[in-house]
BAFI-3210 file (N, C-alpha, C; in Angstrom, 3 decimals, decimal comma, padded with zeros to 6 digits):
// residues 203
n [1|2|3|4|5|6|7|8|9|10|11|12|13|14|15|16|17|18|19|20|21|22|23|24|25|26|27|28|29|30|31|32|33|34|35|36|37|38|39|40|41|42|43|44|45|46|47|48|49|50|51|52|53|54|55|56|57|58|59|60|61|62|63|64|65|66|67|68|69|70|71|72|73|74|75|76|77|78|79|80|81|82|83|84|85|86|87|88|89|90|91|92|93|94|95|96|97|98|99|100|101|102|103|104|105|106|107|108|109|110|111|112|113|114|115|116|117|118|119|120|121|122|123|124|125|126|127|128|129|130|131|132|133|134|135|136|137|138|139|140|141|142|143|144|145|146|147|148|149|150|151|152|153|154|155|156|157|158|159|160|161|162|163|164|165|166|167|168|169|170|171|172|173|174|175|176|177|178|179|180|181|182|183|184|185|186|187|188|189|190|191|192|193|194|195|196|197|198|199|200|201|202|203]
n.u [-097,112|-095,223|-091,489|-091,557|-094,232|-094,111|-092,304|-093,300|-095,607|-094,237|-092,694|-095,207|-096,125|-094,608|-093,949|-096,512|-096,138|-094,167|-094,679|-096,933|-095,435|-093,090|-089,434|-087,718|-089,461|-090,466|-089,986|-088,303|-089,000|-092,009|-092,827|-092,546|-093,929|-096,711|-096,643|-096,640|-094,296|-091,233|-088,179|-085,787|-086,770|-087,694|-085,114|-083,620|-084,762|-084,850|-081,599|-080,986|-082,847|-082,856|-082,078|-084,380|-085,805|-084,911|-085,548|-088,334|-088,776|-087,491|-089,488|-091,835|-090,753|-090,550|-092,657|-094,240|-092,539|-093,391|-096,488|-095,547|-093,984|-095,871|-097,390|-095,610|-095,486|-097,730|-099,817|-100,719|-100,697|-097,988|-098,725|-101,004|-100,061|-098,331|-100,180|-101,672|-099,557|-099,298|-101,620|-101,367|-099,364|-100,134|-102,203|-100,813|-099,911|-099,642|-098,786|-097,474|-095,514|-094,073|-093,186|-091,249|-089,465|-087,931|-086,857|-085,350|-082,886|-082,653|-082,114|-080,967|-077,859|-074,594|-074,640|-076,966|-078,381|-077,510|-078,283|-080,904|-081,057|-080,614|-082,387|-084,772|-084,087|-084,203|-086,709|-088,904|-087,886|-086,474|-088,837|-090,491|-088,711|-088,190|-090,804|-090,553|-088,217|-089,234|-091,225|-089,740|-088,075|-089,587|-090,232|-092,525|-092,560|-091,300|-087,916|-087,658|-085,752|-082,234|-080,551|-082,818|-083,315|-084,872|-084,465|-084,360|-086,814|-088,555|-087,974|-088,825|-091,330|-092,159|-091,328|-093,579|-096,063|-095,764|-097,155|-100,465|-104,123|-106,097|-107,992|-109,784|-108,313|-108,891|-110,736|-114,153|-116,853|-117,065|-115,611|-115,230|-117,095|-115,501|-114,951|-115,546|-113,368|-111,234|-111,827|-111,662|-108,490|-107,742|-108,601|-107,012|-104,356|-104,256|-103,929|-101,994|-099,908|-100,736|-099,817|-096,938|-096,635|-097,670|-098,039|-099,168|-100,350|-102,576|-102,690]
n.v [-071,240|-072,869|-072,728|-072,883|-072,011|-068,959|-068,046|-068,369|-066,594|-064,201|-063,904|-063,774|-061,387|-059,374|-059,948|-058,710|-056,008|-055,007|-055,505|-053,696|-051,251|-050,729|-051,688|-049,743|-048,188|-049,914|-050,694|-053,249|-053,258|-052,502|-054,801|-056,417|-055,514|-055,922|-058,619|-059,595|-059,225|-058,895|-056,565|-057,495|-060,895|-060,791|-060,692|-062,824|-065,002|-063,790|-062,046|-059,717|-056,886|-057,136|-059,569|-060,806|-059,769|-061,000|-063,791|-064,098|-063,224|-065,567|-067,467|-066,360|-067,361|-069,694|-070,150|-070,358|-071,612|-074,110|-074,191|-073,604|-075,309|-077,590|-077,169|-077,417|-080,065|-081,155|-083,121|-081,665|-079,688|-077,414|-074,823|-074,619|-075,347|-072,816|-071,178|-071,430|-070,712|-068,266|-067,125|-067,331|-066,301|-063,428|-063,042|-062,550|-060,558|-057,455|-054,853|-054,908|-056,859|-055,291|-053,088|-054,981|-055,867|-053,357|-052,712|-054,681|-054,500|-051,582|-051,551|-053,406|-055,555|-056,953|-059,388|-060,453|-059,745|-061,397|-063,723|-063,970|-063,368|-065,959|-067,457|-066,351|-067,335|-070,326|-070,772|-069,104|-068,949|-071,618|-073,401|-072,598|-072,685|-075,026|-076,018|-074,624|-075,783|-078,278|-077,888|-076,759|-079,300|-080,886|-080,287|-078,768|-075,961|-073,309|-072,083|-068,891|-066,866|-066,280|-067,820|-067,911|-069,186|-071,717|-070,561|-067,937|-067,216|-067,621|-065,336|-063,670|-064,387|-063,351|-060,535|-059,832|-060,287|-058,127|-056,311|-055,205|-055,803|-052,916|-052,418|-051,979|-054,021|-053,777|-054,762|-053,353|-051,681|-050,592|-052,671|-055,729|-058,680|-061,320|-063,816|-062,840|-061,073|-063,346|-064,559|-063,036|-062,219|-064,626|-064,587|-062,472|-063,692|-065,744|-064,468|-063,246|-065,470|-066,918|-065,054|-064,692|-067,425|-067,531|-065,328|-062,398|-062,238|-064,007|-067,484]
n.w [-019,334|-022,079|-023,079|-025,822|-026,412|-025,167|-027,009|-029,593|-029,421|-028,888|-031,629|-033,343|-032,071|-032,635|-035,570|-036,393|-035,236|-036,752|-039,574|-039,328|-038,519|-039,273|-039,249|-037,796|-036,025|-034,058|-030,571|-028,770|-026,119|-026,265|-027,916|-025,672|-023,947|-025,020|-024,900|-021,969|-021,314|-019,284|-020,726|-020,273|-020,233|-022,542|-024,135|-023,602|-025,119|-027,962|-028,592|-029,605|-031,007|-034,272|-034,251|-033,359|-035,755|-037,944|-037,141|-037,101|-039,874|-041,128|-040,114|-041,698|-044,012|-043,758|-043,408|-045,470|-047,740|-046,950|-047,863|-050,760|-051,278|-051,028|-053,426|-055,461|-055,312|-056,819|-058,464|-061,222|-064,080|-065,249|-065,658|-064,646|-061,509|-061,253|-061,303|-058,958|-057,322|-057,929|-057,225|-053,967|-053,476|-054,214|-052,306|-050,066|-047,570|-048,992|-048,403|-045,906|-046,302|-048,305|-047,002|-044,742|-046,428|-047,730|-045,113|-044,826|-046,515|-045,628|-042,974|-041,952|-040,555|-042,414|-042,174|-041,426|-043,443|-045,445|-044,470|-044,165|-047,192|-048,287|-047,201|-048,076|-050,805|-050,655|-049,613|-051,537|-054,299|-054,714|-054,658|-057,037|-059,242|-059,286|-060,433|-063,221|-064,333|-064,176|-066,340|-068,313|-068,978|-069,696|-071,990|-072,124|-071,687|-073,485|-073,610|-073,466|-073,950|-074,388|-071,504|-070,180|-067,812|-065,015|-062,954|-063,458|-064,614|-062,472|-061,182|-062,729|-062,933|-060,313|-060,326|-062,044|-060,468|-058,528|-059,663|-058,865|-059,547|-060,040|-057,936|-054,658|-052,014|-049,583|-046,364|-046,496|-046,180|-048,909|-050,325|-052,144|-051,090|-049,284|-050,482|-053,075|-053,535|-053,479|-055,744|-057,606|-057,591|-057,771|-060,669|-061,617|-060,869|-062,877|-065,070|-065,232|-065,272|-067,512|-069,188|-068,948|-069,836|-072,042|-073,755|-075,444|-078,113|-079,963|-081,160]
ca.u [-097,005|-093,872|-090,765|-091,538|-095,254|-093,492|-090,963|-094,142|-096,177|-092,722|-092,868|-096,148|-096,557|-093,102|-094,676|-097,563|-096,002|-093,050|-095,345|-097,687|-095,127|-091,457|-088,418|-087,418|-090,310|-090,888|-088,992|-088,426|-090,106|-093,429|-093,311|-092,421|-095,518|-097,849|-096,653|-096,615|-093,110|-090,150|-087,650|-085,164|-087,019|-087,572|-084,049|-083,800|-085,154|-084,087|-080,407|-081,039|-084,049|-082,397|-082,139|-085,726|-086,207|-084,422|-086,454|-089,640|-088,690|-087,150|-090,627|-092,933|-090,606|-090,541|-094,304|-094,596|-091,837|-094,354|-097,181|-095,231|-093,062|-096,970|-097,925|-094,605|-095,666|-098,968|-099,737|-101,000|-100,010|-097,215|-099,316|-102,282|-099,072|-097,900|-101,554|-101,804|-098,123|-099,112|-102,734|-101,020|-098,320|-101,078|-102,875|-100,024|-099,925|-099,013|-097,874|-096,606|-094,452|-093,278|-092,475|-090,139|-088,513|-087,446|-086,379|-084,030|-081,895|-081,904|-081,951|-079,712|-076,321|-074,599|-074,810|-078,298|-078,914|-077,069|-079,158|-082,514|-081,323|-080,435|-083,460|-085,689|-083,885|-084,668|-088,498|-089,566|-087,191|-086,314|-089,837|-090,957|-088,288|-088,743|-092,301|-090,485|-087,647|-090,003|-091,842|-088,673|-087,362|-090,635|-090,774|-094,124|-092,382|-089,758|-086,854|-088,025|-084,773|-080,691|-080,301|-083,403|-083,743|-086,132|-084,649|-084,625|-088,127|-088,770|-087,672|-089,492|-092,937|-092,014|-091,861|-094,724|-096,848|-095,528|-098,514|-101,923|-105,241|-106,540|-109,452|-109,638|-108,663|-108,992|-112,382|-114,722|-117,871|-116,786|-114,865|-116,156|-116,865|-114,033|-115,294|-115,405|-112,071|-110,618|-112,282|-110,916|-107,241|-107,413|-108,325|-105,491|-103,123|-104,652|-104,194|-100,093|-099,376|-100,884|-099,152|-095,988|-096,116|-098,215|-097,789|-100,653|-100,656|-103,039|-101,914]
ca.v [-071,354|-073,404|-071,631|-072,640|-071,233|-068,104|-067,824|-068,454|-065,410|-063,171|-064,005|-063,315|-060,074|-058,638|-059,723|-057,611|-054,522|-054,933|-055,216|-052,733|-050,109|-050,747|-052,082|-048,734|-047,714|-050,864|-050,994|-054,407|-052,785|-052,731|-056,347|-057,279|-054,926|-056,541|-059,910|-059,632|-059,793|-057,692|-056,665|-058,781|-061,931|-060,721|-060,952|-064,218|-065,526|-062,781|-061,198|-058,105|-056,445|-057,337|-061,253|-061,039|-059,192|-062,263|-064,928|-063,248|-063,428|-066,810|-068,296|-066,162|-067,890|-071,150|-070,917|-070,227|-072,539|-075,048|-073,890|-073,587|-077,097|-078,465|-076,714|-077,741|-081,400|-081,618|-083,771|-080,675|-079,030|-076,544|-073,536|-075,137|-075,465|-071,863|-070,314|-071,788|-069,428|-066,798|-066,624|-067,846|-065,044|-062,471|-063,079|-062,390|-058,915|-056,835|-053,828|-054,873|-057,604|-054,547|-052,605|-055,587|-055,742|-052,371|-052,660|-055,655|-053,440|-050,310|-051,170|-054,730|-055,831|-057,765|-060,712|-060,691|-059,795|-062,449|-065,212|-063,681|-063,828|-067,372|-068,245|-066,339|-068,281|-071,867|-070,823|-068,911|-069,180|-073,002|-074,391|-072,319|-072,867|-076,498|-076,020|-074,139|-076,851|-079,389|-077,666|-076,600|-080,687|-082,154|-079,471|-078,087|-074,662|-073,192|-070,986|-067,438|-065,921|-067,311|-067,919|-067,566|-070,460|-071,983|-069,449|-065,992|-067,258|-067,496|-063,907|-062,618|-064,094|-062,642|-059,187|-059,697|-060,295|-057,026|-055,637|-055,491|-055,264|-051,519|-052,704|-052,043|-055,277|-053,710|-055,059|-052,419|-051,812|-050,559|-053,703|-056,863|-059,927|-062,037|-064,695|-062,042|-060,707|-064,381|-065,129|-061,717|-062,398|-065,882|-064,690|-061,783|-065,088|-066,430|-063,745|-063,369|-066,419|-066,964|-064,099|-065,494|-068,410|-067,772|-063,660|-061,799|-062,692|-065,250|-068,447]
ca.w [-020,783|-022,091|-023,573|-027,051|-026,380|-025,471|-028,562|-030,463|-028,904|-029,232|-032,999|-033,698|-031,916|-033,285|-036,455|-036,634|-035,026|-037,343|-040,409|-039,424|-038,436|-039,589|-037,852|-036,624|-035,070|-033,297|-029,890|-028,376|-024,619|-026,992|-028,156|-024,480|-022,945|-025,630|-024,739|-020,725|-020,766|-019,468|-021,642|-019,911|-020,229|-024,272|-024,451|-023,085|-026,092|-029,229|-027,932|-029,782|-032,047|-035,416|-034,089|-033,322|-037,125|-038,855|-036,556|-037,387|-041,371|-041,457|-039,540|-042,576|-045,113|-043,754|-043,397|-046,927|-048,272|-046,886|-049,168|-052,105|-051,864|-051,406|-054,844|-056,264|-055,561|-057,232|-059,988|-062,195|-065,335|-065,062|-065,943|-063,094|-060,252|-061,102|-061,120|-057,421|-056,390|-057,935|-056,157|-052,956|-052,953|-054,046|-051,371|-049,070|-047,203|-049,721|-048,090|-044,970|-046,974|-048,819|-045,767|-044,055|-047,391|-047,423|-043,885|-044,756|-047,053|-045,097|-041,256|-041,096|-041,023|-043,412|-042,163|-041,510|-044,611|-045,934|-043,924|-044,872|-048,871|-048,354|-046,433|-049,180|-052,262|-050,132|-049,526|-052,187|-055,264|-055,424|-054,919|-058,268|-060,106|-059,828|-061,374|-064,352|-064,498|-064,692|-067,459|-069,596|-069,268|-070,668|-073,158|-071,875|-071,773|-074,288|-073,271|-074,286|-074,701|-073,790|-070,437|-069,305|-067,347|-064,402|-061,367|-063,940|-064,703|-061,275|-060,573|-063,545|-062,071|-058,708|-060,554|-062,594|-058,986|-057,979|-060,545|-058,573|-060,204|-059,417|-056,609|-053,398|-051,607|-047,644|-046,235|-045,677|-046,788|-050,408|-051,026|-052,466|-049,802|-048,897|-051,537|-054,433|-053,572|-054,069|-057,103|-058,343|-057,031|-058,936|-062,094|-061,804|-060,767|-063,795|-066,172|-065,192|-065,540|-068,465|-069,904|-068,665|-070,437|-073,851|-074,511|-075,999|-079,132|-080,643|-081,409]
c.u [-095,347|-092,852|-091,369|-093,182|-095,148|-093,188|-092,385|-095,055|-095,269|-092,844|-093,836|-096,587|-095,407|-093,192|-095,361|-097,072|-094,602|-093,731|-096,530|-096,631|-093,304|-090,783|-087,937|-088,450|-090,740|-089,827|-089,396|-089,232|-091,865|-093,470|-093,243|-093,798|-096,795|-097,432|-096,677|-095,533|-092,290|-089,121|-086,316|-085,403|-087,045|-085,975|-083,128|-083,916|-084,300|-082,993|-080,614|-082,297|-084,107|-082,489|-083,482|-086,532|-085,967|-085,101|-087,661|-089,692|-088,204|-088,119|-091,418|-091,991|-090,920|-092,287|-094,998|-093,816|-092,963|-095,089|-096,382|-094,496|-094,852|-097,570|-097,084|-094,709|-096,719|-099,230|-100,979|-100,109|-099,084|-097,813|-100,554|-101,172|-098,861|-099,087|-101,683|-100,197|-098,745|-100,985|-102,168|-100,172|-099,077|-101,754|-102,152|-100,186|-098,998|-098,185|-097,100|-095,540|-093,303|-092,011|-091,166|-089,309|-087,651|-086,382|-085,329|-083,126|-081,670|-081,878|-081,347|-078,713|-075,777|-075,020|-076,254|-078,953|-078,929|-078,165|-080,286|-082,423|-081,455|-081,622|-084,890|-085,449|-084,652|-086,499|-089,444|-088,918|-087,063|-087,719|-090,496|-090,315|-088,088|-089,534|-091,451|-089,799|-088,256|-090,589|-090,798|-087,566|-088,184|-090,958|-092,443|-094,095|-090,943|-089,353|-087,227|-086,813|-083,184|-080,572|-081,420|-083,991|-084,534|-085,578|-084,651|-086,185|-089,132|-089,280|-088,512|-091,309|-093,071|-092,345|-093,042|-095,942|-096,395|-096,868|-099,505|-103,155|-105,752|-107,857|-108,646|-109,697|-108,972|-110,725|-113,056|-115,971|-118,002|-116,195|-115,858|-116,115|-115,734|-114,028|-114,954|-114,136|-110,828|-110,616|-111,524|-109,349|-106,767|-107,569|-107,328|-104,307|-103,171|-104,080|-102,349|-099,666|-099,327|-100,367|-097,953|-095,898|-096,464|-098,555|-098,874|-101,350|-101,237|-102,608|-102,759]
c.v [-071,732|-072,482|-071,334|-072,211|-069,638|-067,042|-067,544|-066,964|-064,491|-063,126|-063,521|-062,034|-059,193|-058,732|-058,819|-056,381|-054,302|-054,841|-053,755|-051,262|-049,560|-050,989|-051,079|-048,162|-048,338|-050,816|-052,309|-054,300|-052,948|-053,830|-056,372|-056,967|-055,917|-058,173|-060,443|-059,983|-058,583|-057,693|-057,989|-060,345|-062,153|-061,393|-062,573|-065,151|-065,187|-061,945|-059,476|-057,929|-057,222|-059,050|-061,658|-060,941|-060,348|-063,366|-064,703|-063,241|-064,536|-067,304|-067,660|-066,853|-069,295|-071,438|-071,283|-070,848|-074,010|-075,322|-074,216|-075,200|-078,099|-078,014|-077,715|-079,041|-082,022|-082,176|-083,002|-079,974|-077,990|-075,139|-073,450|-074,531|-073,628|-071,052|-070,164|-070,762|-068,598|-066,148|-066,514|-066,553|-063,713|-062,213|-062,977|-060,883|-058,276|-055,804|-053,970|-056,001|-056,902|-053,821|-053,500|-056,078|-055,032|-052,434|-053,676|-054,863|-052,191|-050,352|-052,478|-054,541|-056,895|-059,134|-061,414|-060,780|-061,134|-063,784|-064,969|-063,847|-065,181|-068,218|-067,767|-067,153|-069,717|-072,011|-070,524|-069,221|-071,017|-073,836|-073,935|-072,579|-073,967|-076,697|-075,979|-074,954|-078,073|-079,105|-077,681|-078,222|-081,564|-081,484|-079,071|-076,761|-074,379|-071,795|-069,359|-066,760|-066,400|-066,731|-067,631|-068,902|-070,619|-070,484|-068,027|-066,557|-067,362|-065,946|-063,015|-063,142|-063,455|-060,957|-058,840|-059,655|-059,253|-055,673|-055,955|-055,118|-053,769|-051,549|-052,430|-053,365|-055,249|-054,054|-054,049|-052,591|-051,397|-051,697|-054,895|-057,681|-060,710|-062,846|-064,006|-061,586|-062,184|-064,605|-064,010|-061,968|-063,315|-065,577|-063,658|-062,865|-065,126|-066,073|-063,606|-064,414|-066,861|-066,069|-063,993|-066,510|-068,496|-066,139|-063,331|-061,852|-063,764|-065,833|-068,931]
c.w [-021,118|-022,666|-025,120|-027,382|-026,197|-026,505|-029,551|-030,302|-029,638|-030,516|-033,310|-033,523|-033,082|-034,902|-037,132|-036,429|-036,634|-039,080|-040,570|-039,292|-038,835|-038,386|-037,170|-035,569|-033,796|-032,198|-029,019|-026,826|-025,541|-027,381|-026,506|-023,809|-023,746|-025,223|-023,417|-020,337|-020,237|-020,428|-021,131|-020,253|-021,623|-024,576|-024,329|-024,379|-027,356|-028,242|-028,320|-030,849|-033,521|-035,244|-034,424|-034,911|-037,927|-038,472|-037,184|-039,037|-041,445|-041,133|-040,641|-043,617|-044,918|-043,977|-045,014|-048,168|-048,069|-047,735|-050,795|-052,858|-051,659|-053,190|-055,248|-056,589|-056,147|-058,391|-060,935|-063,171|-064,525|-064,860|-064,852|-061,749|-060,243|-060,794|-059,815|-056,783|-056,472|-057,005|-054,641|-052,284|-053,132|-052,735|-049,696|-048,487|-047,544|-048,982|-046,636|-045,415|-047,510|-048,140|-045,558|-045,279|-047,579|-045,974|-043,860|-045,205|-046,454|-043,558|-040,996|-041,553|-042,311|-043,439|-041,885|-042,644|-045,869|-045,623|-044,438|-046,626|-049,274|-048,280|-047,610|-050,370|-051,641|-050,352|-050,784|-053,517|-055,632|-055,869|-056,682|-059,311|-060,178|-060,549|-062,647|-064,935|-064,716|-066,063|-068,611|-070,220|-069,934|-071,806|-073,351|-071,664|-072,677|-073,571|-073,915|-074,888|-074,036|-072,460|-069,274|-068,657|-066,022|-063,515|-062,272|-064,245|-063,818|-060,953|-061,304|-063,052|-060,944|-059,086|-061,285|-061,435|-058,389|-058,401|-059,910|-059,127|-059,300|-058,709|-055,410|-052,557|-050,266|-047,829|-045,670|-046,528|-048,325|-050,823|-051,395|-051,272|-050,512|-050,421|-052,755|-054,403|-053,813|-055,262|-058,064|-058,809|-057,905|-060,257|-062,561|-061,649|-062,390|-064,968|-066,371|-065,786|-067,102|-069,655|-069,956|-069,689|-072,052|-074,229|-074,642|-077,043|-079,684|-081,051|-082,509]
res [m|t|d|a|d|t|q|r|l|i|l|q|t|a|r|r|f|f|m|e|s|g|y|r|a|v|s|t|r|r|i|a|d|a|c|g|l|t|q|p|a|l|y|h|y|f|a|t|k|q|d|l|y|v|a|v|m|i|d|m|l|s|g|m|q|s|v|l|d|r|i|a|r|r|s|e|t|v|q|e|r|l|s|r|v|a|l|f|l|l|e|q|s|h|e|g|m|e|m|m|l|h|d|i|v|r|e|l|g|t|t|a|r|d|a|l|n|q|a|f|y|r|a|m|i|q|p|v|a|s|i|f|a|e|g|l|a|a|g|e|l|i|t|p|a|a|g|m|e|a|v|n|l|t|f|l|l|l|n|l|l|k|y|r|p|a|e|n|w|k|t|d|a|a|s|p|a|a|s|e|q|r|e|l|l|a|l|h|a|n|t|l|v|n|l|l|l|n|g|l|r|p|r]
***
């Protein structure tokens, strides 16, 4: 196994543990054992647990940025692309992501938080804001309030996506099939984007 393979294994294992149990509950020994490594070997790749946590988050954000950048470049309407953005974000692991965002605030030092805030802005805000900016510039969207520019609209969309339908999305016997779950999430994504762009009143 190459160094790159080992580093990828550590990141994937740490991500799973952090999302399941949270930063404080996961030790580097547990991660090393799961990877078949000693702690000193793990520290060869990541000097501290905080360094590993930051690397996990930046790796996650990088993957999300790749998807969001591709959506932003599609030759579709603003509403169609925003609906794709909303569906993609709704499909991410909600509970694990909430836990990790909580840990960033409560567990990490200032330098680490600043690095992750910058990575979050590049990965999540800029691609989506570019869609809003294009719509505003083309007159496809109107600015609903003073100061409500592309970045503000992006944060507004992200806050709307914190509301999830009252449905059990976990895969078990009582849940809809995976394909049905995705259809329901797609409907929810379209509804939220339509609400943001067009409001509730009939035209």
